[in-house]
C-alpha positions in Angstrom: -1.7 77.4 -29.4 -2.3 79.9 -26.5 -3.1 83.5 -27.4 -0.5 86.2 -26.7 -1.7 88.8 -24.1 -2.3 92.2 -25.7 -1.3 95.3 -23.6 -3.2 98.4 -23.0 -0.6 100.5 -24.8 -1.0 98.5 -28.0 -4.8 98.9 -27.9 -4.5 102.6 -27.1 -2.1 103.2 -29.9 -4.3 101.5 -32.4 -7.4 103.4 -31.1 -5.7 106.7 -31.3 -4.6 105.9 -34.9 -8.1 105.0 -35.9 -9.5 108.1 -34.2 -7.1 110.2 -36.1 -8.3 108.6 -39.4 -11.8 109.8 -38.6 -13.1 106.7 -36.9 -14.4 108.4 -33.7 -15.8 105.2 -32.1 -13.4 102.3 -32.9 -14.8 98.9 -31.8 -13.1 95.7 -30.7 -13.3 94.2 -34.2 -11.6 97.2 -35.8 -8.9 97.2 -33.1 -8.3 93.5 -33.5 -8.1 93.8 -37.4 -5.6 96.6 -37.1 -3.5 94.6 -34.6 -3.6 91.6 -37.0 -2.3 93.9 -39.8 0.5 95.1 -37.6 1.4 91.6 -36.3 1.5 90.1 -39.8 -0.2 87.1 -41.4 -0.7 84.1 -39.1 0.4 86.0 -35.9 -1.8 85.9 -32.8 -3.8 89.1 -32.1 -5.0 88.6 -28.6 -8.3 87.9 -26.9 -11.3 90.0 -27.9 -12.3 90.3 -24.2 -8.9 91.7 -23.3 -9.0 94.1 -26.2 -12.5 95.3 -25.1 -11.3 95.9 -21.5 -8.3 97.9 -22.7 -10.6 99.8 -25.2 -13.0 100.7 -22.3 -10.1 102.2 -20.4 -9.0 104.2 -23.4 -12.6 105.6 -23.8 -12.7 106.8 -20.2 -9.2 108.2 -20.1 -7.8 109.1 -23.5 -10.6 109.4 -26.0 -11.0 113.1 -27.1 -14.3 114.9 -26.5 -16.0 115.8 -29.8 -16.5 119.6 -30.2 -20.1 120.7 -31.0 -20.8 123.8 -33.1 -22.3 126.6 -31.0 -26.0 127.4 -31.8 -26.9 130.6 -33.5 -29.2 131.9 -30.8 -29.6 135.2 -28.9 -27.0 135.6 -26.3 -29.3 135.7 -23.3 -31.4 132.7 -24.7 -28.2 130.9 -25.6 -26.9 131.5 -22.1 -30.1 130.3 -20.5 -30.2 127.2 -22.7 -26.5 126.6 -22.0 -27.0 126.9 -18.3 -30.0 124.6 -18.5 -28.1 122.2 -20.7 -25.1 122.3 -18.4 -27.4 121.6 -15.4 -29.1 118.8 -17.3 -25.8 117.6 -18.6 -24.4 117.7 -15.1 -27.3 115.6 -13.8 -27.2 113.4 -16.9 -23.4 113.1 -16.6 -23.7 112.0 -13.0 -26.3 109.4 -14.0 -24.3 108.4 -17.0 -21.1 108.2 -15.0 -23.0 106.1 -12.4 -24.4 104.0 -15.2 -21.0 103.9 -16.8 -19.4 102.8 -13.5 -22.0 100.0 -13.2 -21.5 99.1 -16.8 -17.7 99.3 -16.4 -18.0 97.0 -13.4 -20.1 94.6 -15.4 -17.7 94.9 -18.3 -14.8 94.2 -15.9 -16.6 91.1 -14.7 -17.4 90.1 -18.2 -13.8 90.7 -19.2 -12.6 88.7 -16.3 -15.0 86.0 -17.2 -13.9 86.3 -20.8 -10.3 86.0 -19.8 -11.2 83.0 -17.7 -13.1 81.6 -20.7 -10.1 82.4 -22.9 -7.9 80.5 -20.5 -10.4 77.6 -20.6 -10.5 77.9 -24.3 -6.8 77.8 -24.5 -6.8 74.7 -22.2 -9.5 73.2 -24.3 -7.6 74.1 -27.5 -4.5 72.4 -26.2 -6.6 69.4 -25.1 -8.2 69.4 -28.6 -4.8 69.5 -30.2 -3.7 66.6 -28.0 -7.0 64.7 -28.8 -6.6 65.5 -32.4 -3.0 64.1 -32.3 -4.3 61.0 -30.4 -7.2 60.8 -33.0 -4.7 60.9 -35.8 -2.5 58.3 -34.1 -5.5 56.1 -33.4 -6.7 56.6 -37.0 -3.3 55.4 -38.1 -3.5 52.5 -35.7 -7.1 51.8 -36.9 -5.8 51.8 -40.5 -3.1 49.3 -39.5 -5.6 47.2 -37.5 -8.0 47.3 -40.5 -5.2 46.2 -42.8 -4.3 43.4 -40.3 -8.0 42.5 -40.1 -8.2 42.2 -43.8 -5.0 40.1 -43.9 -6.4 38.0 -41.0 -9.7 37.5 -42.9 -7.8 36.4 -45.9 -5.7 34.0 -43.8 -8.8 32.7 -42.1 -10.5 32.1 -45.5 -7.4 30.4 -46.7 -7.2 28.3 -43.5 -10.9 27.4 -43.8 -10.3 26.3 -47.4 -7.3 24.3 -46.3 -9.3 22.7 -43.5 -12.0 21.7 -46.0 -9.4 20.2 -48.2 -7.8 18.5 -45.2 -11.2 17.2 -44.2 -11.7 15.6 -47.6 -8.2 14.2 -47.5 -8.8 12.9 -44.0 -12.1 11.3 -45.1 -10.3 9.7 -48.1 -7.4 8.6 -45.8 -9.9 7.1 -43.3 -11.6 5.2 -46.1 -8.2 3.9 -47.2 -7.3 3.0 -43.6 -10.6 1.1 -43.2 -9.9 -0.8 -46.5 -6.3 -1.4 -45.4 -7.6 -2.7 -42.0 -9.9 -5.0 -43.8 -7.0 -6.3 -45.9 -4.9 -6.6 -42.8 -7.6 -8.6 -41.1 -7.8 -10.9 -44.1 -4.0 -11.2 -44.2 -4.0 -11.8 -40.4 -6.6 -14.6 -40.7 -4.8 -16.1 -43.7 -1.5 -15.8 -41.7 -3.1 -17.4 -38.7 -4.4 -20.3 -40.8 -1.0 -20.7 -42.4 0.7 -20.5 -39.0 -1.7 -23.1 -37.7 -1.0 -25.3 -40.7 2.8 -24.7 -40.3 2.5 -25.5 -36.6 0.8 -28.8 -37.4 3.5 -29.5 -40.0 6.2 -28.5 -37.5 4.7 -30.8 -34.9 4.7 -33.6 -37.5 8.3 -32.7 -38.4 9.2 -32.7 -34.7 7.5 -36.1 -34.3 9.3 -37.4 -37.4 12.5 -35.8 -36.1 12.0 -37.7 -32.8 11.4 -40.9 -34.7 14.5 -40.2 -36.9 16.6 -39.5 -33.9 15.3 -42.7 -32.4 16.1 -44.6 -35.6 19.5 -42.9 -35.8 20.2 -44.0 -32.3 19.1 -47.5 -33.1 21.3 -47.4 -36.3 24.2 -46.1 -34.2 23.7 -49.0 -31.8 23.5 -51.4 -34.7 26.6 -49.9 -36.2 28.4 -50.3 -33.0 27.4 -54.0 -33.0 28.3 -54.3 -36.7 31.7 -52.7 -36.1 32.3 -55.2 -33.3 31.2 -58.0 -35.5 33.3 -56.5 -38.3 36.3 -56.5 -36.1 35.6 -60.1 -35.2 35.2 -61.0 -38.9 38.4 -59.2 -39.6 40.2 -61.2 -37.0 38.7 -64.4 -38.3 39.6 -63.4 -41.9 43.1 -62.7 -40.8 43.3 -66.1 -39.1 41.9 -67.8 -42.2 44.3 -66.0 -44.4 47.1 -67.1 -42.1 45.9 -70.7 -42.2 45.5 -70.5 -46.0 49.1 -69.2 -46.3 50.2 -72.1 -44.1 48.2 -74.5 -46.2 49.6 -73.1 -49.4 53.1 -73.6 -48.0 52.1 -77.1 -46.9 50.6 -77.8 -50.3 53.8 -76.7 -52.0 55.8 -78.8 -49.7 53.6 -81.8 -50.2 53.1 -81.5 -53.9 55.3 -84.4 -54.7 53.1 -86.6 -52.6 50.1 -87.1 -54.8 48.1 -89.0 -52.4 48.2 -86.2 -49.9 47.6 -83.5 -52.5 44.0 -84.4 -53.0 43.3 -84.0 -49.2 45.1 -80.7 -49.2 43.2 -79.5 -52.2 39.9 -80.3 -50.5 41.0 -78.5 -47.4 42.0 -75.4 -49.5 38.6 -75.5 -51.2 36.8 -75.5 -47.9 38.9 -72.6 -46.7 38.2 -70.7 -49.9 34.4 -71.1 -49.3 34.8 -69.8 -45.8 36.8 -66.8 -47.1 34.0 -66.0 -49.7 31.4 -66.2 -46.9 33.5 -63.8 -44.8 33.9 -61.4 -47.8 30.1 -61.3 -48.3 29.6 -60.7 -44.6 32.1 -57.8 -44.6 30.4 -56.2 -47.7 27.0 -56.4 -46.0 28.5 -54.7 -42.8 30.2 -52.1 -44.9 26.8 -51.2 -46.6 25.1 -50.9 -43.2 27.9 -48.6 -42.0 27.7 -46.4 -45.1 23.9 -46.2 -44.7 24.4 -45.1 -41.1 26.9 -42.3 -42.2 29.9 -44.1 -40.7 33.4 -44.1 -42.3 34.2 -47.6 -43.5 37.9 -48.6 -43.5 39.2 -50.2 -46.6 40.0 -54.0 -46.3 42.7 -55.2 -48.6 41.5 -57.9 -51.0 42.7 -61.4 -50.5 44.3 -63.1 -53.4 42.9 -66.5 -54.2 45.5 -69.3 -53.8 45.4 -72.0 -56.3 46.8 -75.5 -55.8 48.1 -77.3 -58.9 48.2 -80.9 -59.2 51.0 -82.8 -60.7 
């Protein structure tokens, strides 16, 4: 905080008061203490240099001259001494005044330098206050950074521990992966062997399938031929049945004729043998068609005709 400028009137009033109390040569310290009493606790009392400059002015202008007791000497001697003292005092006063003037000049320069120093001190004080505030702020920031650094150290330590754990887990996982790769290689080799075996079997199956297709094709061709032969046999059977029916009719018509009955009986027997042979042929063809997966039509059975003799 900058000092409040003290006026000459304030310094002169305090100096007069102190002089009245018996302090004939009040100094800067006494003036400053009295000003502090009048200003109150904690109030500024001004610069000592300024007080000294005002006090010098008071000493030259206002300070009363102390009265000395006259000496108890003869009047003529006292007059001679007084004149001699006055002459000496006049000479001494001139020298003192000259010296005082020089001292006053020096004091004025010192006061001016002191006031300049006071201004510099005030500036430095303000700068110190600002620096102190900055220092306090930086101290707070430093405390925060220190706390953050502690937290970061703890986080780094935790992260390092976690990294160590992860390294161990990674090493374990790598070992497991290597073992799994070994098992995969074994499984791959076994699979390749199995695939090779299955490929050979598939080739065999394909070869067998080709043979089967060829056999099926041959069977289909044989079935076609068998169906053609079956149709021919059916036609032959139908013709034989027709002839047999006619023969039966003829036999019935010729029954009264015994001589002709024997011939008819022999012819009917021959026809029956042919019919039996045809039935066996049809059964064989039906079996071949069933083996080839073909639908076999049902052929109605032929009733055996019998010829009775009278």
